[in-house]
C-alpha positions in Angstrom: -72.2 202.4 -59.9 -72.3 205.6 -57.9 -68.6 205.3 -57.2 -67.6 206.7 -60.6 -69.6 209.9 -59.9 -67.5 210.6 -56.8 -64.3 210.0 -58.8 -65.4 212.4 -61.5 -66.3 215.0 -58.9 -62.9 214.6 -57.2 -61.1 214.9 -60.6 -63.0 218.0 -61.5 -62.4 219.5 -58.1 -58.6 218.8 -58.4 -58.6 220.3 -61.9 -60.2 223.5 -60.6 -57.9 223.7 -57.6 -54.8 223.2 -59.8 -56.0 225.8 -62.3 -56.6 228.4 -59.5 -53.2 227.6 -58.0 -51.4 228.0 -61.4 -53.2 231.3 -62.0 -52.1 232.6 -58.6 -48.5 231.5 -59.2 -48.6 233.3 -62.6 -49.7 236.5 -60.9 -47.3 236.2 -58.0 -44.2 235.5 -60.1 -44.9 238.0 -62.8 -42.3 240.7 -63.3 -45.0 243.3 -63.8 -47.3 244.9 -61.3 -51.0 244.0 -61.6 -52.0 247.5 -62.7 -49.7 247.0 -65.8 -50.9 243.5 -66.4 -54.5 244.6 -66.5 -54.2 245.9 -70.1 -58.0 246.5 -70.6 -58.4 248.3 -67.2 -61.2 246.0 -66.2 -59.9 245.7 -62.6 -59.3 242.0 -63.1 -56.3 240.2 -64.7 -57.6 237.5 -67.0 -55.5 234.4 -67.8 -54.4 235.8 -71.2 -53.2 239.0 -69.6 -51.3 237.1 -66.9 -49.6 235.0 -69.6 -48.8 238.1 -71.7 -47.1 239.6 -68.7 -44.2 237.2 -69.2 -43.5 238.6 -72.7 -41.3 241.4 -71.3 -37.6 242.1 -71.5 -35.3 244.1 -69.2 -32.9 246.9 -70.2 -31.1 249.6 -68.3 -33.2 252.8 -68.0 -31.8 255.8 -69.9 -33.5 258.5 -67.8 -33.1 256.9 -64.4 -29.6 255.5 -63.6 -29.7 252.4 -61.4 -33.2 251.5 -62.6 -34.3 248.8 -64.9 -36.9 249.3 -67.6 -39.3 246.4 -68.4 -40.5 246.6 -72.0 -42.9 244.6 -74.1 -41.0 242.2 -76.4 -43.7 242.5 -79.2 -43.0 246.2 -79.9 -40.2 247.4 -77.6 -42.5 249.9 -75.8 -41.9 250.5 -72.1 -44.1 248.6 -69.7 -42.8 249.5 -66.3 -39.8 250.9 -64.4 -38.2 248.9 -61.6 -35.9 250.8 -59.2 -34.3 249.0 -56.3 -36.8 247.2 -54.2 -39.9 248.3 -56.1 
């Protein structure tokens, strides 16, 4: 009977590990820097902020030739500027 407890513990551990890995991938692959993703300036990027960071578009920057402006799709306001390898 104690065998099911071990299976539940393993399942929960795998779920936590998978969730942490998915969160890390979201942060790593985000087009925005962490300081921009942290919209409430708490010092931490919550899951909702990490997901929202993917709601950005790209357009050529008007003031900086050769740069790309990342903007929020919800309102068109600029989010960040990407120039070259930045």
